[in-house]
RODO-2510 file (C-alpha; in nm, 4 decimals, decimal comma):
residues 72
     n   res          X          Y          Z
     1     m     5,6857     9,7237     2,6575
     2     a     5,8892    10,0099     2,5625
     3     k     6,2329    10,1393     2,6420
     4     e     6,2856    10,1696     2,9637
     5     i     6,2294    10,6083     2,9634
     6     t     6,6141    10,7633     3,0379
     7     t     6,5086    11,1277     2,9471
     8     p     6,3591    11,3985     3,2031
     9     y     6,0749    11,4778     2,9642
    10     g     5,8427    11,1593     2,8527
    11     v     5,4220    11,1426     2,9234
    12     n     5,4052    11,0399     3,2858
    13     l     5,1167    10,8123     3,2375
    14     w     5,3425    10,6099     3,0642
    15     r     5,6877    10,6172     3,3559
    16     s     5,3713    10,5572     3,5653
    17     i     5,2948    10,1706     3,3059
    18     r     5,5885    10,1448     3,2991
    19     d     5,6990    10,1666     3,6383
    20     l     5,4369     9,8975     3,7326
    21     w     5,4477     9,6520     3,3978
    22     n     5,5362     9,3725     3,6014
    23     e     5,2478     9,4300     3,8479
    24     l     5,0243     9,5242     3,5395
    25     k     5,0579     9,2768     3,3309
    26     c     4,8780     8,9174     3,4531
    27     f     4,6418     9,1752     3,2925
    28     f     4,7403     9,1955     2,9670
    29     k     4,7177     8,8766     2,7079
    30     i     4,9238     8,8362     2,3918
    31     k     4,7915     8,8121     2,0469
    32     v     5,0468     8,5782     1,9243
    33     n     4,7654     8,6089     1,5486
    34     h     5,0656     8,4026     1,3256
    35     g     5,3373     8,4290     1,5280
    36     a     5,5338     8,6932     1,2581
    37     k     5,5973     8,9292     1,5717
    38     t     5,5929     8,7116     1,8459
    39     r     5,9668     8,6453     1,9407
    40     f     5,9695     8,2428     2,0627
    41     w     6,2469     8,1697     2,3613
    42     t     6,1537     8,5488     2,4828
    43     d     5,8974     8,6662     2,4927
    44     e     5,5969     8,5370     2,7613
    45     w     5,2990     8,4259     2,3981
    46     h     5,1482     8,1276     2,6545
    47     g     5,0573     8,1913     2,9832
    48     e     5,4243     8,0139     3,2297
    49     g     5,6486     8,3526     3,1397
    50     n     5,8996     8,3106     2,8768
    51     l     6,1447     8,0063     2,7241
    52     e     6,4219     8,1833     2,8326
    53     r     6,4258     8,2008     3,1958
    54     l     6,1541     7,8747     3,2091
    55     f     6,3912     7,6786     3,0366
    56     r     6,7281     7,7950     3,0590
    57     d     7,0058     7,4938     2,9477
    58     i     6,8088     7,4549     2,6682
    59     y     6,7879     7,8937     2,5671
    60     s     7,1828     7,8293     2,6243
    61     l     7,1840     7,5619     2,3195
    62     v     6,9629     7,7617     2,0915
    63     l     7,1448     7,9512     1,7695
    64     y     6,9000     8,1800     1,7002
    65     q     6,7302     8,2889     2,0231
    66     q     6,5487     8,5947     1,8430
    67     c     6,3526     8,4107     1,6576
    68     t     6,0251     8,4303     1,5632
    69     i     5,7317     8,1784     1,5811
    70     v     5,7146     8,1257     1,2561
    71     e     6,0683     8,1391     1,2032
    72     l     6,0679     7,8658     1,3521
***
């Protein structure tokens, strides 16, 4: 997911996709492969939402919250 567009410039198609992302993301899947580019806690890689939101108590105790799957 790209950063939010805050400038008056940008491609309108991508602005529209960004605005509708919550409705569109259910039609896409993340391909994890070996996990080097997928963050374990914050990316939605398994279909039920990200682990940060699903397991808030555990996430608050984790030291390396931005680690990828392969790093863990």
